[in-house]
C-alpha positions in Angstrom: 49.7 18.8 9.3 52.5 18.3 7.2 52.2 19.5 3.6 53.6 16.1 2.7 50.0 14.6 3.2 48.9 15.9 0.1 46.3 18.1 0.7 44.8 18.8 -2.6 44.3 14.9 -3.5 42.7 14.1 0.3 40.2 16.9 -0.3 39.6 15.9 -4.0 38.9 12.2 -2.9 37.1 13.3 0.1 34.8 16.0 -2.0 34.0 13.4 -4.8 33.4 10.2 -2.5 31.0 12.6 0.0 28.9 14.0 -2.8 28.3 10.5 -4.1 28.0 8.8 -0.6 25.1 11.5 0.2 23.0 10.6 -2.9 23.6 6.9 -2.2 22.6 6.9 1.3 19.4 9.0 0.7 18.2 6.5 -1.6 19.5 3.8 0.8 17.1 5.3 3.5 14.3 5.4 1.0 14.8 1.4 0.2 15.2 0.8 3.9 11.8 2.3 4.4 9.9 0.5 1.8 11.8 -2.9 2.6 11.0 -2.8 6.2 7.1 -2.1 5.5 6.7 -4.4 2.6 8.8 -7.4 4.0 8.5 -7.0 7.6 10.5 -7.2 10.9 11.4 -11.0 10.4 13.0 -10.8 6.8 14.8 -7.5 7.7 15.9 -9.1 10.7 17.5 -12.1 8.3 19.0 -9.7 6.3 21.0 -8.1 9.0 21.8 -11.4 10.3 22.8 -12.6 6.7 25.2 -9.8 6.4 26.6 -10.1 9.5 27.7 -13.8 8.7 28.8 -13.1 5.3 31.0 -10.4 6.6 32.7 -12.8 9.1 33.2 -15.5 6.2 35.6 -12.6 4.8 38.0 -13.2 7.2 39.6 -15.4 4.7 40.8 -12.5 3.0 43.1 -12.4 6.0 44.0 -8.6 5.9 46.0 -9.3 2.6 44.6 -6.0 1.0 46.1 -4.2 3.9 49.1 -6.1 3.2 49.7 -5.4 -0.5 48.7 -1.7 0.6 51.8 -1.2 2.9 54.1 -2.5 0.6 52.7 -0.4 -2.6 53.6 2.8 -0.9 57.4 2.5 -1.3 57.5 1.3 -5.0 54.8 3.8 -6.0 56.8 6.8 -4.6 59.8 5.4 -6.7 57.9 4.8 -9.6 59.0 1.1 -9.7 56.0 -0.1 -12.3 57.4 -3.4 -12.6 57.6 -4.1 -8.7 54.0 -2.5 -8.5 52.4 -4.6 -11.4 53.9 -7.8 -9.5 52.2 -6.8 -6.1 49.1 -6.4 -7.9 48.9 -9.8 -9.8 49.8 -11.7 -6.1 46.8 -9.6 -5.0 44.7 -11.0 -7.8 45.7 -14.5 -7.2 44.5 -14.1 -3.7 41.3 -13.1 -4.2 40.4 -15.6 -6.7 41.5 -18.2 -3.5 39.2 -15.9 -1.3 36.2 -16.0 -3.2 36.5 -20.0 -3.6 36.9 -20.1 0.1 33.9 -17.8 0.7 32.0 -20.0 -1.4 32.9 -23.1 0.1 32.5 -22.0 3.8 29.0 -20.5 2.8 27.7 -23.8 1.4 29.0 -25.6 4.5 27.1 -23.5 6.7 23.8 -23.5 4.7 22.2 -26.5 6.0 22.6 -25.3 9.5 20.9 -21.8 9.1 18.1 -22.5 11.9 20.7 -22.4 14.6 21.2 -18.7 13.6 17.6 -17.8 13.1 15.4 -17.8 16.1 11.6 -16.8 15.1 8.4 -18.3 15.3 7.6 -17.4 11.8 8.1 -19.5 8.9 10.7 -18.8 6.2 10.1 -20.6 3.2 13.0 -19.3 1.1 15.5 -18.9 3.9 18.1 -20.8 2.2 17.9 -19.7 -1.0 18.2 -15.9 0.3 21.4 -17.0 2.1 22.8 -18.7 -1.1 22.2 -15.5 -2.9 24.2 -13.6 0.0 27.1 -16.1 -0.8 27.0 -15.1 -4.6 26.9 -11.4 -3.6 30.1 -12.0 -1.6 31.6 -13.7 -4.1 31.3 -11.4 -6.7 32.4 -8.6 -4.5 36.0 -10.3 -4.7 35.8 -10.6 -8.7 37.7 -7.7 -10.7 38.2 -6.0 -7.1 42.0 -6.4 -6.8 43.1 -3.5 -8.7 41.2 -0.5 -6.9 43.7 -0.8 -4.0 46.3 0.9 -6.5 43.9 3.7 -7.0 43.4 4.0 -2.9 47.2 4.0 -2.5 48.0 6.4 -5.2 45.7 8.6 -3.7 43.3 8.7 -6.8 40.2 6.6 -4.8 37.8 9.3 -6.5 37.6 7.4 -9.5 36.5 4.3 -7.6 34.3 6.2 -5.5 32.6 7.9 -8.1 31.9 4.5 -9.8 30.7 3.1 -6.9 28.4 5.3 -5.6 26.8 5.9 -8.9 26.3 1.8 -9.0 25.1 1.7 -5.7 22.4 4.1 -6.2 21.3 2.7 -9.6 20.9 -0.6 -7.5 19.2 1.1 -4.8 16.9 3.0 -7.0 16.1 -0.6 -8.8 15.7 -2.3 -5.6 13.0 0.3 -4.1 11.2 -0.2 -7.5 11.3 -4.2 -7.2 10.2 -3.7 -3.4 7.4 -1.3 -4.0 5.7 -3.3 -7.1 6.6 -7.0 -6.2 7.9 -7.0 -2.5 10.2 -9.8 -3.7 13.4 -10.3 -1.8 14.8 -12.9 -4.2 14.9 -10.1 -7.1 16.0 -7.9 -4.8 19.1 -9.5 -4.2 19.8 -10.7 -7.8 19.7 -7.1 -8.9 22.4 -6.6 -5.7 24.9 -9.1 -7.5 24.5 -7.7 -10.4 25.6 -4.2 -9.2 28.3 -5.6 -7.5 29.9 -7.2 -10.5 29.3 -4.2 -13.1 30.7 -2.0 -10.5 34.2 -4.2 -10.0 34.6 -4.5 -13.9 34.0 -0.8 -14.4 36.8 0.1 -11.9 39.0 -2.5 -13.4 38.7 -0.9 -16.9 39.5 2.5 -15.3 42.7 1.1 -13.6 43.7 -0.9 -16.7 43.4 2.4 -18.9 45.0 4.8 -15.9 47.9 2.4 -15.3 48.7 0.5 -18.9 52.1 -0.5 -17.4 50.0 -3.4 -15.3 49.7 -5.1 -18.8 53.1 -4.4 -19.8 54.4 -6.6 -16.5 51.3 -8.8 -16.4 53.9 -11.3 -15.8 55.9 -9.9 -13.3 56.2 -12.0 -10.1 57.1 -11.1 -6.4 60.5 -12.1 -5.8 60.5 -14.9 -2.8 62.2 -12.5 0.0 59.4 -10.2 -0.9 56.7 -12.7 -1.1 58.1 -13.8 2.6 58.0 -10.5 4.0 54.3 -10.3 2.7 53.2 -13.3 4.0 54.7 -12.6 7.4 52.9 -9.3 7.5 49.6 -11.3 6.4 50.6 -13.9 9.2 50.2 -10.9 11.8 47.2 -9.3 10.2 45.4 -12.6 9.8 44.7 -13.0 13.3 43.8 -9.1 13.6 41.7 -9.5 10.3 39.8 -12.7 11.7 39.1 -11.1 15.2 38.0 -8.0 13.6 35.7 -9.9 11.3 34.4 -12.1 14.4 33.9 -8.9 16.3 31.8 -7.2 13.8 29.3 -10.0 13.5 29.2 -11.1 17.0 26.6 -8.6 18.2 23.8 -9.3 15.7 24.5 -13.1 16.0 24.0 -13.2 19.7 21.1 -11.0 19.5 19.1 -13.2 16.8 20.5 -16.5 18.7 19.9 -15.4 22.1 16.8 -12.8 21.8 15.0 -12.9 18.4 15.7 -12.3 14.7 13.3 -9.9 14.8 15.2 -7.6 17.3 17.8 -7.8 15.2 16.0 -6.0 12.4 15.1 -3.2 15.0 18.5 -2.5 16.0 19.5 -3.1 12.2 17.5 0.0 11.6 19.5 2.0 13.9 22.8 1.0 13.1 22.0 1.6 9.3 22.1 5.5 10.6 25.0 4.7 13.0 27.0 2.9 9.9 26.1 5.5 7.3 27.5 8.2 9.9 30.7 6.2 10.2 31.2 5.5 6.6 30.4 9.1 6.2 33.4 10.5 8.4 35.5 7.6 7.4 35.2 9.2 3.6 37.7 11.7 5.1 39.7 9.0 7.1 40.2 6.7 4.5 41.9 9.3 1.8 43.9 10.2 4.6 45.3 6.6 5.3 47.1 6.7 2.2 48.4 10.0 2.8 49.8 9.2 6.0 51.5 6.0 4.7 53.5 8.3 2.3 54.0 10.6 5.2 55.7 8.1 7.4 58.0 7.0 4.6 59.2 10.6 4.0 58.8 12.5 7.1 60.4 12.9 10.6 59.0 11.4 13.7 58.0 15.0 15.0 56.0 15.8 11.8 54.3 12.5 12.4 53.5 13.0 15.7 52.2 16.3 15.0 50.1 15.2 12.4 48.6 12.3 14.4 47.7 14.7 17.1 46.1 16.9 14.8 43.9 14.3 13.6 43.0 13.2 16.9 41.6 16.5 17.6 39.8 16.7 14.4 38.5 12.9 15.0 37.2 14.2 18.5 35.2 17.0 16.9 33.7 15.4 14.1 32.6 12.0 16.0 31.6 14.0 19.2 29.3 16.5 17.1 27.9 13.5 15.3 27.4 11.3 18.0 25.7 13.8 20.4 23.3 14.8 17.1 22.6 11.1 16.6 21.9 10.6 20.2 19.4 13.4 20.3 17.6 13.0 17.2 17.6 9.2 15.9 14.6 8.3 17.7 12.2 11.0 16.4 13.6 10.6 12.6 13.0 6.6 12.9 9.6 7.1 14.5 8.2 10.2 12.9 9.8 10.9 9.5 11.8 7.8 8.5 10.1 4.3 9.2 7.0 6.0 11.1 6.7 2.8 13.5 6.5 3.7 17.2 7.0 0.2 18.3 10.6 -0.3 16.5 12.1 1.9 19.1 15.2 1.4 21.2 15.3 2.2 24.6 17.6 5.4 25.4 20.4 3.5 27.6 20.4 0.9 24.6 20.7 3.7 22.0 23.4 5.6 24.5 25.6 2.3 24.3 25.5 1.9 20.4 26.4 5.6 20.1 29.0 5.5 22.7 30.7 2.4 20.7 30.3 4.2 17.6 32.2 7.6 19.3 35.0 5.7 21.3 35.7 3.5 17.8 35.8 6.7 15.7 38.3 8.2 18.2 40.6 5.5 17.7 41.1 5.7 14.1 43.9 8.2 13.5 46.3 5.7 15.9 44.6 2.8 14.0 46.1 4.3 10.8 49.7 4.7 12.5 49.4 1.2 13.9 48.6 -0.2 10.1 50.6 1.5 8.1 53.7 1.4 10.0 53.5 -2.3 10.1 52.9 -2.4 13.8 50.5 -5.3 13.5 53.2 -7.6 12.6 54.8 -7.5 16.0 51.2 -7.1 18.1 48.4 -8.7 15.9 46.7 -9.9 19.5 44.6 -6.8 20.4 41.7 -7.7 18.2 42.0 -11.1 19.6 41.9 -10.3 22.9 38.8 -7.9 22.0 36.8 -10.6 20.6 37.2 -12.7 23.4 36.1 -10.2 25.6 33.1 -9.3 23.8 32.2 -12.8 23.2 32.4 -13.6 27.2 31.2 -10.3 28.3 28.2 -10.1 25.8 26.9 -13.6 26.2 27.1 -13.3 29.9 25.5 -10.0 30.2 22.7 -11.1 28.1 21.2 -13.3 30.2 21.0 -10.4 33.0 20.8 -7.4 31.1 19.3 -8.4 27.7 19.9 -6.6 24.6 21.4 -3.7 26.7 24.2 -6.7 28.1 25.1 -7.1 24.2 26.3 -3.7 23.9 27.7 -3.1 27.5 29.9 -6.1 26.5 30.9 -4.6 23.0 31.9 -1.3 24.6 33.8 -2.5 27.6 35.9 -5.0 25.6 37.0 -2.1 22.9 38.0 0.3 25.9 39.9 -2.4 27.5 41.8 -3.4 24.3 42.0 -1.4 21.3 41.2 2.1 23.4 44.2 1.4 25.5 46.4 -1.1 23.9 46.5 0.5 20.3 47.5 3.8 21.5 50.2 2.7 24.1 51.8 0.6 21.3 51.8 3.1 18.4 53.2 5.9 21.1 55.9 3.6 22.7 57.0 1.5 19.6 56.8 4.4 16.9 57.3 7.4 18.3 59.4 6.4 21.1 57.5 8.4 23.4 55.2 8.1 26.4 51.6 8.7 25.5 51.0 11.0 28.1 50.6 13.9 25.8 47.9 11.9 23.9 45.7 10.8 26.8 45.7 14.4 28.4 44.3 15.8 25.3 41.9 12.5 25.0 40.2 13.2 28.7 40.5 16.6 28.1 38.2 16.2 24.4 36.4 13.5 26.6 35.1 15.8 29.2 34.3 18.3 26.7 32.3 16.1 24.6 30.5 14.8 27.9 29.4 18.2 28.8 28.2 19.1 25.4 26.4 15.8 25.2 24.6 16.3 28.5 23.5 20.2 27.5 22.5 19.5 24.1 20.4 16.5 25.3 18.6 18.2 28.1 17.9 21.0 25.9 16.2 19.1 23.2 14.0 17.1 25.9 12.4 20.3 26.5 11.4 20.7 22.3 8.0 19.2 22.2 7.4 20.0 18.5 7.1 16.7 16.7 7.6 15.7 12.6 10.3 17.7 10.5 10.1 21.0 12.7 10.7 19.6 15.8 13.7 17.2 14.5 15.2 20.4 12.7 15.1 22.5 15.7 16.7 19.6 17.5 19.5 19.2 15.1 20.3 23.5 15.1 20.2 23.0 18.6 23.3 20.5 18.6 24.8 22.0 16.3 24.9 25.3 17.8 25.4 23.6 21.4 28.0 21.2 20.6 30.5 23.3 18.8 30.1 26.2 21.0 31.2 24.1 23.8 33.9 22.3 21.7 35.4 25.5 20.3 35.3 27.9 23.5 37.1 25.0 25.5 39.9 24.4 22.8 40.5 27.3 20.5 43.6 28.0 22.4 45.2 24.7 21.7 48.1 23.8 19.4 45.7 21.1 17.3 43.2 23.9 17.0 45.6 26.6 15.4 47.2 23.8 13.5 44.0 23.2 11.8 42.8 26.7 11.5 46.3 27.5 9.8 45.8 24.5 7.3 42.2 25.8 6.5 43.7 29.3 5.4 46.3 28.1 3.6 43.8 26.1 1.7 41.4 28.7 1.2 44.3 31.0 0.0 45.6 28.6 -2.5 42.4 28.0 -4.1 41.3 31.4 -3.6 37.7 30.2 -2.3 
């Protein structure tokens, strides 16, 4: 990887984000366990469904954050404080509009909730719960616009520390409320307050670190710049809307076509998968602005090698985590966490969910390059195709294969669009290069991961010990088997040598 990636900042940001998230994730799993046991499967499903609907409404953001981030890289590298301030001011106005839009759209949906909730149980406060979810979503846009400056400046650890601390505090408070009162309304009110306090705190940090924002609080983006930004948004909005629809589609189909309680069971598994995804993305979120800087300052060869290194790391990390999750999620849910044998997904359903996690993760590096280089302006249609295929395939297959059909549709749509088209576009239009080298690496790593996956699963099936001892045994076996198979198969590659070389340099510099 290039020295221009500002390795130290990436490491610092990732460390603090990881540390905080581990604490928050632990508290979150405890809270979820109490939530399921105190409020039941139906309310758990409702909570999962409402989160999906509000994520869908967030499409009104239209990719404005991405557009601002892309346009901030250059003025930050040039220390152009006035232009930075002008962009942040524009972002603030945009978020005010987004917050208002989410509220209005949410209130329009409110009277028709029964359409989305398939259940035989009566839920008296259903509309109140949804209204509080609307307020929580609106609150997430208040004072939040300034955090983009920390991210692009590679100082996101400030926001990470505040966010994870508040999330932990809120989760503990919610856990106490659930344990003693079993009150979903109080649970949601605490969440709203937590979001507001978090955003206000981050805003205060930004004001202190970047005092020039007040100096240029009246700065405005020029008509030409605004035109360019909105051209970017016009293209990215299609992608943003499609992505939001895609995120919400599965849970809405499950709730509407099968049962809202099943949505809750799936949500338990997805909480683990999402936690793993966020955890791994702590690294990639910090790499993204570094790649943005790299694409401004370095030649195509350096960018190309960095992409290949990131792809290799992605396969290693996501492959390892995917194998581990597939072998240990079910015993973790049934024996240690929720302790409810009836809330179990079938192995094939779990395989589809984990495989979707895996291929989504392996596409991250190319999607970072796709975003920071503004290729979304030329090719906004990828997620549109994905969403259309996902809806058609998932709705069609749910009648044939029930729950499995939903996820078969999700996996197929992603493979046919994002996996193929995004990579092709990045290599053809940014690198002016055929993507044969990448796909050679991709399929090589795919075969290695598949082999390690099969060996790990077959070995874990022979473990009959249950409880924590059995779970730890399976985790250790997966760790040993996967890493041995992957490393023995790739240690001669350029990418492995590059990663090892970078690691040695970091260790030497920091005298660890």
